[in-house]
PDB file of N, CA, C and O in Angstrom:
ATOM      1  N   MET A   1       1.000  -1.178  -0.089  1.00  0.00           N
ATOM      2  CA  MET A   1       0.189  -0.304  -0.427  1.00  0.00           C
ATOM      3  C   MET A   1       1.064   1.340  -0.098  1.00  0.00           C
ATOM      4  O   MET A   1       1.586   1.724   0.949  1.00  0.00           O
ATOM      5  N   ALA A   2       0.969   1.928  -1.227  1.00  0.00           N
ATOM      6  CA  ALA A   2       1.050   3.233  -1.107  1.00  0.00           C
ATOM      7  C   ALA A   2       0.751   4.677  -0.139  1.00  0.00           C
ATOM      8  O   ALA A   2      -0.418   5.024   0.028  1.00  0.00           O
ATOM      9  N   THR A   3       1.754   5.386   0.405  1.00  0.00           N
ATOM     10  CA  THR A   3       1.229   6.603   0.597  1.00  0.00           C
ATOM     11  C   THR A   3       1.148   7.515   0.106  1.00  0.00           C
ATOM     12  O   THR A   3       1.732   7.538  -0.977  1.00  0.00           O
ATOM     13  N   LYS A   4       0.590   8.512   0.426  1.00  0.00           N
ATOM     14  CA  LYS A   4       0.268   9.981  -0.637  1.00  0.00           C
ATOM     15  C   LYS A   4       1.943  10.431  -0.820  1.00  0.00           C
ATOM     16  O   LYS A   4       2.503  10.539  -1.911  1.00  0.00           O
ATOM     17  N   SER A   5       2.539  10.645   0.429  1.00  0.00           N
ATOM     18  CA  SER A   5       4.010  11.063  -0.349  1.00  0.00           C
ATOM     19  C   SER A   5       4.804  10.232  -0.695  1.00  0.00           C
ATOM     20  O   SER A   5       5.906  10.669  -1.028  1.00  0.00           O
ATOM     21  N   THR A   6       4.594   8.806  -0.755  1.00  0.00           N
ATOM     22  CA  THR A   6       5.694   8.158  -1.920  1.00  0.00           C
ATOM     23  C   THR A   6       4.631   8.033  -3.183  1.00  0.00           C
ATOM     24  O   THR A   6       5.251   8.013  -4.246  1.00  0.00           O
ATOM     25  N   MET A   7       3.337   7.952  -3.337  1.00  0.00           N
ATOM     26  CA  MET A   7       2.872   8.004  -4.555  1.00  0.00           C
ATOM     27  C   MET A   7       3.451   9.389  -5.150  1.00  0.00           C
ATOM     28  O   MET A   7       4.178   9.195  -6.125  1.00  0.00           O
ATOM     29  N   GLN A   8       3.322  10.502  -4.849  1.00  0.00           N
ATOM     30  CA  GLN A   8       3.628  11.985  -5.412  1.00  0.00           C
ATOM     31  C   GLN A   8       5.238  11.931  -5.431  1.00  0.00           C
ATOM     32  O   GLN A   8       5.752  12.816  -6.115  1.00  0.00           O
ATOM     33  N   ALA A   9       5.970  11.186  -4.899  1.00  0.00           N
ATOM     34  CA  ALA A   9       7.561  11.164  -5.127  1.00  0.00           C
ATOM     35  C   ALA A   9       7.553  10.277  -6.481  1.00  0.00           C
ATOM     36  O   ALA A   9       8.291  10.644  -7.396  1.00  0.00           O
ATOM     37  N   ALA A  10       6.943   9.405  -6.604  1.00  0.00           N
ATOM     38  CA  ALA A  10       7.083   8.340  -7.827  1.00  0.00           C
ATOM     39  C   ALA A  10       6.641   9.369  -9.043  1.00  0.00           C
ATOM     40  O   ALA A  10       7.342   9.499 -10.046  1.00  0.00           O
ATOM     41  N   ILE A  11       5.444  10.062  -8.851  1.00  0.00           N
ATOM     42  CA  ILE A  11       4.874  10.884  -9.983  1.00  0.00           C
ATOM     43  C   ILE A  11       6.029  11.783 -10.127  1.00  0.00           C
ATOM     44  O   ILE A  11       6.418  11.901 -11.289  1.00  0.00           O
ATOM     45  N   ASP A  12       6.666  12.441  -9.242  1.00  0.00           N
ATOM     46  CA  ASP A  12       7.567  13.505  -9.969  1.00  0.00           C
ATOM     47  C   ASP A  12       8.853  13.166 -10.226  1.00  0.00           C
ATOM     48  O   ASP A  12       9.613  13.996 -10.726  1.00  0.00           O
ATOM     49  N   ARG A  13       9.364  11.600  -9.845  1.00  0.00           N
ATOM     50  CA  ARG A  13      10.322  11.078 -11.044  1.00  0.00           C
ATOM     51  C   ARG A  13      10.044  10.561 -12.047  1.00  0.00           C
ATOM     52  O   ARG A  13      10.965  10.255 -12.806  1.00  0.00           O
ATOM     53  N   LEU A  14       8.739  10.289 -12.396  1.00  0.00           N
ATOM     54  CA  LEU A  14       8.304  10.186 -13.720  1.00  0.00           C
ATOM     55  C   LEU A  14       8.282  11.382 -14.702  1.00  0.00           C
ATOM     56  O   LEU A  14       8.650  11.368 -15.877  1.00  0.00           O
ATOM     57  N   LYS A  15       7.667  12.657 -13.834  1.00  0.00           N
ATOM     58  CA  LYS A  15       7.358  13.775 -14.772  1.00  0.00           C
ATOM     59  C   LYS A  15       9.028  14.371 -14.716  1.00  0.00           C
ATOM     60  O   LYS A  15       9.418  14.985 -15.708  1.00  0.00           O
ATOM     61  N   ALA A  16       9.725  14.228 -13.864  1.00  0.00           N
ATOM     62  CA  ALA A  16      11.112  14.484 -14.553  1.00  0.00           C
ATOM     63  C   ALA A  16      11.807  13.522 -15.600  1.00  0.00           C
ATOM     64  O   ALA A  16      12.882  13.867 -16.091  1.00  0.00           O
ATOM     65  N   ARG A  17      11.198  12.286 -15.961  1.00  0.00           N
ATOM     66  CA  ARG A  17      12.102  11.789 -16.680  1.00  0.00           C
ATOM     67  C   ARG A  17      11.292  12.266 -18.090  1.00  0.00           C
ATOM     68  O   ARG A  17      11.633  11.740 -19.149  1.00  0.00           O
ATOM     69  N   GLY A  18      10.263  13.226 -18.076  1.00  0.00           N
ATOM     70  CA  GLY A  18       9.360  13.444 -19.344  1.00  0.00           C
ATOM     71  C   GLY A  18       8.095  12.785 -19.492  1.00  0.00           C
ATOM     72  O   GLY A  18       7.487  12.665 -20.556  1.00  0.00           O
ATOM     73  N   VAL A  19       7.765  12.405 -18.480  1.00  0.00           N
ATOM     74  CA  VAL A  19       6.118  11.265 -19.027  1.00  0.00           C
ATOM     75  C   VAL A  19       5.244  12.586 -18.528  1.00  0.00           C
ATOM     76  O   VAL A  19       5.280  13.444 -17.646  1.00  0.00           O
ATOM     77  N   THR A  20       4.544  12.243 -19.512  1.00  0.00           N
ATOM     78  CA  THR A  20       3.019  13.315 -19.485  1.00  0.00           C
ATOM     79  C   THR A  20       1.925  12.507 -19.271  1.00  0.00           C
ATOM     80  O   THR A  20       0.836  13.070 -19.162  1.00  0.00           O
ATOM     81  N   GLU A  21       1.991  11.091 -19.173  1.00  0.00           N
ATOM     82  CA  GLU A  21       0.438  10.718 -18.803  1.00  0.00           C
ATOM     83  C   GLU A  21       1.019   9.731 -17.970  1.00  0.00           C
ATOM     84  O   GLU A  21       2.167   9.329 -18.161  1.00  0.00           O
ATOM     85  N   ILE A  22       0.196   9.263 -16.936  1.00  0.00           N
ATOM     86  CA  ILE A  22       0.261   7.987 -16.008  1.00  0.00           C
ATOM     87  C   ILE A  22      -0.891   7.408 -15.872  1.00  0.00           C
ATOM     88  O   ILE A  22      -1.807   8.090 -15.414  1.00  0.00           O
ATOM     89  N   VAL A  23      -1.150   5.947 -16.248  1.00  0.00           N
ATOM     90  CA  VAL A  23      -2.143   5.657 -15.933  1.00  0.00           C
ATOM     91  C   VAL A  23      -1.831   4.199 -14.856  1.00  0.00           C
ATOM     92  O   VAL A  23      -0.942   3.348 -14.865  1.00  0.00           O
ATOM     93  N   ALA A  24      -3.093   4.438 -13.940  1.00  0.00           N
ATOM     94  CA  ALA A  24      -3.057   3.526 -12.748  1.00  0.00           C
ATOM     95  C   ALA A  24      -3.802   2.610 -12.727  1.00  0.00           C
ATOM     96  O   ALA A  24      -5.018   2.782 -12.811  1.00  0.00           O
ATOM     97  N   VAL A  25      -3.167   1.246 -12.591  1.00  0.00           N
ATOM     98  CA  VAL A  25      -4.315  -0.228 -13.161  1.00  0.00           C
ATOM     99  C   VAL A  25      -4.466  -0.886 -11.856  1.00  0.00           C
ATOM    100  O   VAL A  25      -3.677  -1.793 -11.594  1.00  0.00           O
ATOM    101  N   PRO A  26      -5.571  -0.485 -10.802  1.00  0.00           N
ATOM    102  CA  PRO A  26      -5.268  -1.331  -9.484  1.00  0.00           C
ATOM    103  C   PRO A  26      -5.631  -2.788  -9.999  1.00  0.00           C
ATOM    104  O   PRO A  26      -6.050  -3.041 -11.129  1.00  0.00           O
ATOM    105  N   LEU A  27      -5.365  -3.842  -8.826  1.00  0.00           N
ATOM    106  CA  LEU A  27      -4.849  -5.097  -9.118  1.00  0.00           C
ATOM    107  C   LEU A  27      -5.262  -5.572  -7.786  1.00  0.00           C
ATOM    108  O   LEU A  27      -4.535  -5.285  -6.835  1.00  0.00           O
ATOM    109  N   PHE A  28      -6.511  -6.374  -7.559  1.00  0.00           N
ATOM    110  CA  PHE A  28      -6.878  -6.416  -5.969  1.00  0.00           C
ATOM    111  C   PHE A  28      -7.457  -7.383  -6.412  1.00  0.00           C
ATOM    112  O   PHE A  28      -8.021  -7.496  -7.501  1.00  0.00           O
ATOM    113  N   VAL A  29      -7.260  -8.667  -4.986  1.00  0.00           N
ATOM    114  CA  VAL A  29      -8.096 -10.122  -5.634  1.00  0.00           C
ATOM    115  C   VAL A  29      -9.604  -9.669  -5.390  1.00  0.00           C
ATOM    116  O   VAL A  29     -10.491  -9.655  -6.244  1.00  0.00           O
ATOM    117  N   SER A  30      -9.693  -9.377  -4.322  1.00  0.00           N
ATOM    118  CA  SER A  30     -11.291  -9.027  -3.610  1.00  0.00           C
ATOM    119  C   SER A  30     -11.678  -7.443  -3.603  1.00  0.00           C
ATOM    120  O   SER A  30     -11.018  -6.615  -2.977  1.00  0.00           O
ATOM    121  N   SER A  31     -12.961  -7.090  -4.465  1.00  0.00           N
ATOM    122  CA  SER A  31     -13.184  -5.685  -4.492  1.00  0.00           C
ATOM    123  C   SER A  31     -14.046  -4.803  -3.672  1.00  0.00           C
ATOM    124  O   SER A  31     -14.574  -3.709  -3.875  1.00  0.00           O
ATOM    125  N   HIS A  32     -14.007  -5.940  -2.313  1.00  0.00           N
ATOM    126  CA  HIS A  32     -14.807  -5.554  -0.879  1.00  0.00           C
ATOM    127  C   HIS A  32     -13.397  -4.917  -0.248  1.00  0.00           C
ATOM    128  O   HIS A  32     -13.717  -4.344   0.793  1.00  0.00           O
ATOM    129  N   SER A  33     -12.016  -4.801  -0.465  1.00  0.00           N
ATOM    130  CA  SER A  33     -10.985  -4.498   0.279  1.00  0.00           C
ATOM    131  C   SER A  33     -10.706  -3.072   0.504  1.00  0.00           C
ATOM    132  O   SER A  33     -10.397  -2.314  -0.416  1.00  0.00           O
ATOM    133  N   SER A  34     -10.837  -2.642   1.961  1.00  0.00           N
ATOM    134  CA  SER A  34     -10.792  -1.545   2.262  1.00  0.00           C
ATOM    135  C   SER A  34      -9.343  -0.801   1.098  1.00  0.00           C
ATOM    136  O   SER A  34      -9.462   0.338   0.645  1.00  0.00           O
ATOM    137  N   VAL A  35      -8.315  -1.521   0.843  1.00  0.00           N
ATOM    138  CA  VAL A  35      -7.301  -1.198   0.038  1.00  0.00           C
ATOM    139  C   VAL A  35      -7.798   0.028  -1.193  1.00  0.00           C
ATOM    140  O   VAL A  35      -7.481   1.166  -1.538  1.00  0.00           O
ATOM    141  N   ILE A  36      -8.688  -0.950  -1.530  1.00  0.00           N
ATOM    142  CA  ILE A  36      -9.852  -0.313  -2.965  1.00  0.00           C
ATOM    143  C   ILE A  36      -9.768   1.129  -2.494  1.00  0.00           C
ATOM    144  O   ILE A  36      -9.207   2.043  -3.098  1.00  0.00           O
ATOM    145  N   ASP A  37     -10.363   1.201  -1.407  1.00  0.00           N
ATOM    146  CA  ASP A  37     -11.077   2.758  -0.988  1.00  0.00           C
ATOM    147  C   ASP A  37      -9.760   3.892  -0.840  1.00  0.00           C
ATOM    148  O   ASP A  37      -9.472   5.028  -1.218  1.00  0.00           O
ATOM    149  N   SER A  38      -9.298   3.002  -0.194  1.00  0.00           N
ATOM    150  CA  SER A  38      -7.543   4.167   0.367  1.00  0.00           C
ATOM    151  C   SER A  38      -7.030   4.515  -1.065  1.00  0.00           C
ATOM    152  O   SER A  38      -6.665   5.652  -1.362  1.00  0.00           O
ATOM    153  N   THR A  39      -7.025   3.461  -1.933  1.00  0.00           N
ATOM    154  CA  THR A  39      -6.082   4.003  -3.100  1.00  0.00           C
ATOM    155  C   THR A  39      -6.703   4.670  -3.970  1.00  0.00           C
ATOM    156  O   THR A  39      -6.152   5.426  -4.771  1.00  0.00           O
ATOM    157  N   ALA A  40      -8.091   4.425  -3.890  1.00  0.00           N
ATOM    158  CA  ALA A  40      -9.285   5.732  -4.542  1.00  0.00           C
ATOM    159  C   ALA A  40      -8.793   7.370  -4.254  1.00  0.00           C
ATOM    160  O   ALA A  40      -8.540   8.342  -4.967  1.00  0.00           O
ATOM    161  N   TYR A  41      -8.814   7.086  -2.826  1.00  0.00           N
ATOM    162  CA  TYR A  41      -8.773   8.385  -2.364  1.00  0.00           C
ATOM    163  C   TYR A  41      -7.353   9.286  -2.560  1.00  0.00           C
ATOM    164  O   TYR A  41      -7.266  10.489  -2.803  1.00  0.00           O
ATOM    165  N   LEU A  42      -5.961   8.014  -2.320  1.00  0.00           N
ATOM    166  CA  LEU A  42      -4.956   8.829  -2.745  1.00  0.00           C
ATOM    167  C   LEU A  42      -4.925   9.235  -4.578  1.00  0.00           C
ATOM    168  O   LEU A  42      -4.493  10.239  -5.145  1.00  0.00           O
ATOM    169  N   LEU A  43      -5.308   8.499  -4.904  1.00  0.00           N
ATOM    170  CA  LEU A  43      -5.556   8.650  -6.767  1.00  0.00           C
ATOM    171  C   LEU A  43      -6.666  10.217  -6.764  1.00  0.00           C
ATOM    172  O   LEU A  43      -6.997  10.696  -7.848  1.00  0.00           O
ATOM    173  N   GLY A  44      -6.977  10.647  -5.879  1.00  0.00           N
ATOM    174  CA  GLY A  44      -7.959  11.992  -5.819  1.00  0.00           C
ATOM    175  C   GLY A  44      -9.529  11.450  -6.615  1.00  0.00           C
ATOM    176  O   GLY A  44     -10.385  12.269  -6.950  1.00  0.00           O
ATOM    177  N   LEU A  45      -9.692   9.849  -6.835  1.00  0.00           N
ATOM    178  CA  LEU A  45     -10.770   9.496  -7.149  1.00  0.00           C
ATOM    179  C   LEU A  45     -12.361   9.701  -6.096  1.00  0.00           C
ATOM    180  O   LEU A  45     -13.537   9.667  -6.458  1.00  0.00           O
ATOM    181  N   ARG A  46     -11.748   9.913  -4.701  1.00  0.00           N
ATOM    182  CA  ARG A  46     -12.714   9.658  -3.872  1.00  0.00           C
ATOM    183  C   ARG A  46     -12.357  11.130  -2.584  1.00  0.00           C
ATOM    184  O   ARG A  46     -11.277  11.565  -2.183  1.00  0.00           O
ATOM    185  N   LYS A  47     -13.696  11.523  -2.272  1.00  0.00           N
ATOM    186  CA  LYS A  47     -13.296  12.916  -1.474  1.00  0.00           C
ATOM    187  C   LYS A  47     -12.797  12.648  -0.108  1.00  0.00           C
ATOM    188  O   LYS A  47     -11.878  13.289   0.402  1.00  0.00           O
ATOM    189  N   GLU A  48     -13.478  11.609   0.513  1.00  0.00           N
ATOM    190  CA  GLU A  48     -13.466  11.206   1.595  1.00  0.00           C
ATOM    191  C   GLU A  48     -12.428  10.160   1.884  1.00  0.00           C
ATOM    192  O   GLU A  48     -12.251   9.064   1.351  1.00  0.00           O
ATOM    193  N   LYS A  49     -11.492  11.037   3.299  1.00  0.00           N
ATOM    194  CA  LYS A  49     -10.717   9.740   3.624  1.00  0.00           C
ATOM    195  C   LYS A  49     -10.722   8.484   4.442  1.00  0.00           C
ATOM    196  O   LYS A  49     -10.844   8.467   5.667  1.00  0.00           O
ATOM    197  N   PRO A  50     -10.586   7.483   3.706  1.00  0.00           N
ATOM    198  CA  PRO A  50     -11.070   6.306   4.415  1.00  0.00           C
ATOM    199  C   PRO A  50     -10.503   6.289   6.173  1.00  0.00           C
ATOM    200  O   PRO A  50      -9.615   7.029   6.598  1.00  0.00           O
ATOM    201  N   GLU A  51     -11.344   5.154   7.093  1.00  0.00           N
ATOM    202  CA  GLU A  51     -10.779   5.560   8.245  1.00  0.00           C
ATOM    203  C   GLU A  51      -9.355   4.330   8.446  1.00  0.00           C
ATOM    204  O   GLU A  51      -8.680   4.300   9.475  1.00  0.00           O
ATOM    205  N   ASP A  52      -9.098   3.320   7.155  1.00  0.00           N
ATOM    206  CA  ASP A  52      -8.325   2.431   7.275  1.00  0.00           C
ATOM    207  C   ASP A  52      -6.964   2.914   7.030  1.00  0.00           C
ATOM    208  O   ASP A  52      -5.965   2.427   7.559  1.00  0.00           O
ATOM    209  N   LEU A  53      -6.969   4.229   5.925  1.00  0.00           N
ATOM    210  CA  LEU A  53      -5.756   4.636   5.648  1.00  0.00           C
ATOM    211  C   LEU A  53      -4.773   4.971   6.524  1.00  0.00           C
ATOM    212  O   LEU A  53      -3.562   4.860   6.333  1.00  0.00           O
ATOM    213  N   THR A  54      -5.539   5.543   7.856  1.00  0.00           N
ATOM    214  CA  THR A  54      -4.048   6.116   8.813  1.00  0.00           C
ATOM    215  C   THR A  54      -3.542   4.905   9.375  1.00  0.00           C
ATOM    216  O   THR A  54      -2.409   4.969   9.852  1.00  0.00           O
ATOM    217  N   MET A  55      -4.318   3.504   9.429  1.00  0.00           N
ATOM    218  CA  MET A  55      -4.085   2.664   9.682  1.00  0.00           C
ATOM    219  C   MET A  55      -2.528   1.622   8.731  1.00  0.00           C
ATOM    220  O   MET A  55      -1.573   1.022   9.226  1.00  0.00           O
ATOM    221  N   PHE A  56      -2.917   1.823   7.342  1.00  0.00           N
ATOM    222  CA  PHE A  56      -2.155   1.885   6.449  1.00  0.00           C
ATOM    223  C   PHE A  56      -0.887   2.596   6.350  1.00  0.00           C
ATOM    224  O   PHE A  56       0.219   2.146   6.051  1.00  0.00           O
ATOM    225  N   ALA A  57      -1.129   3.422   6.560  1.00  0.00           N
ATOM    226  CA  ALA A  57       0.137   4.631   6.285  1.00  0.00           C
ATOM    227  C   ALA A  57       1.335   4.453   7.339  1.00  0.00           C
ATOM    228  O   ALA A  57       2.509   4.820   7.302  1.00  0.00           O
ATOM    229  N   SER A  58       0.466   3.633   8.447  1.00  0.00           N
ATOM    230  CA  SER A  58       1.671   3.654   9.616  1.00  0.00           C
ATOM    231  C   SER A  58       2.299   2.199   9.713  1.00  0.00           C
ATOM    232  O   SER A  58       2.941   1.738  10.657  1.00  0.00           O
ATOM    233  N   MET A  59       1.953   1.568   8.485  1.00  0.00           N
ATOM    234  CA  MET A  59       2.510   0.086   8.270  1.00  0.00           C
ATOM    235  C   MET A  59       3.847   0.469   7.620  1.00  0.00           C
ATOM    236  O   MET A  59       4.060   1.470   6.935  1.00  0.00           O
ATOM    237  N   ASP A  60       5.119  -0.962   8.114  1.00  0.00           N
ATOM    238  CA  ASP A  60       6.294  -0.979   7.247  1.00  0.00           C
ATOM    239  C   ASP A  60       5.963  -1.654   6.078  1.00  0.00           C
ATOM    240  O   ASP A  60       5.432  -2.765   6.107  1.00  0.00           O
ATOM    241  N   HIS A  61       6.205  -1.130   5.166  1.00  0.00           N
ATOM    242  CA  HIS A  61       5.615  -1.479   3.706  1.00  0.00           C
ATOM    243  C   HIS A  61       6.958  -2.088   2.801  1.00  0.00           C
ATOM    244  O   HIS A  61       6.830  -2.387   1.614  1.00  0.00           O
ATOM    245  N   GLY A  62       7.985  -2.197   3.388  1.00  0.00           N
ATOM    246  CA  GLY A  62       9.075  -2.396   2.741  1.00  0.00           C
ATOM    247  C   GLY A  62       9.507  -1.261   2.145  1.00  0.00           C
ATOM    248  O   GLY A  62       9.706  -1.471   0.948  1.00  0.00           O
ATOM    249  N   ALA A  63       9.674  -0.450   2.383  1.00  0.00           N
ATOM    250  CA  ALA A  63      10.315   1.013   1.519  1.00  0.00           C
ATOM    251  C   ALA A  63      11.596   1.095   1.916  1.00  0.00           C
ATOM    252  O   ALA A  63      12.184   2.125   2.247  1.00  0.00           O
ATOM    253  N   ALA A  64      12.009   0.044   1.882  1.00  0.00           N
ATOM    254  CA  ALA A  64      13.830   0.052   1.612  1.00  0.00           C
ATOM    255  C   ALA A  64      14.106   0.226   0.247  1.00  0.00           C
ATOM    256  O   ALA A  64      15.326   0.128   0.110  1.00  0.00           O
ATOM    257  N   TRP A  65      13.658   0.399  -0.627  1.00  0.00           N
ATOM    258  CA  TRP A  65      13.809   0.632  -2.081  1.00  0.00           C
ATOM    259  C   TRP A  65      13.797   1.887  -1.978  1.00  0.00           C
ATOM    260  O   TRP A  65      14.681   2.553  -2.516  1.00  0.00           O
ATOM    261  N   ARG A  66      13.129   2.268  -1.504  1.00  0.00           N
ATOM    262  CA  ARG A  66      13.582   4.133  -1.570  1.00  0.00           C
ATOM    263  C   ARG A  66      14.987   4.774  -1.873  1.00  0.00           C
ATOM    264  O   ARG A  66      15.119   5.998  -1.879  1.00  0.00           O
TER     265      ARG A  66
END
């Protein structure tokens, strides 16, 4: 699960490389996952911040690649 800041950093890196269009393709096993709502919020497709997003953001997502 990405955070708003990691998604923005990735977008900024792509823009710096000259990318002008980004397509996000969500791949989820369950259409009833709270991760879907959180992703929609992070992509600006949902106005209300899901309650679970705070919990997801506090998790260690293996961000050692940064």
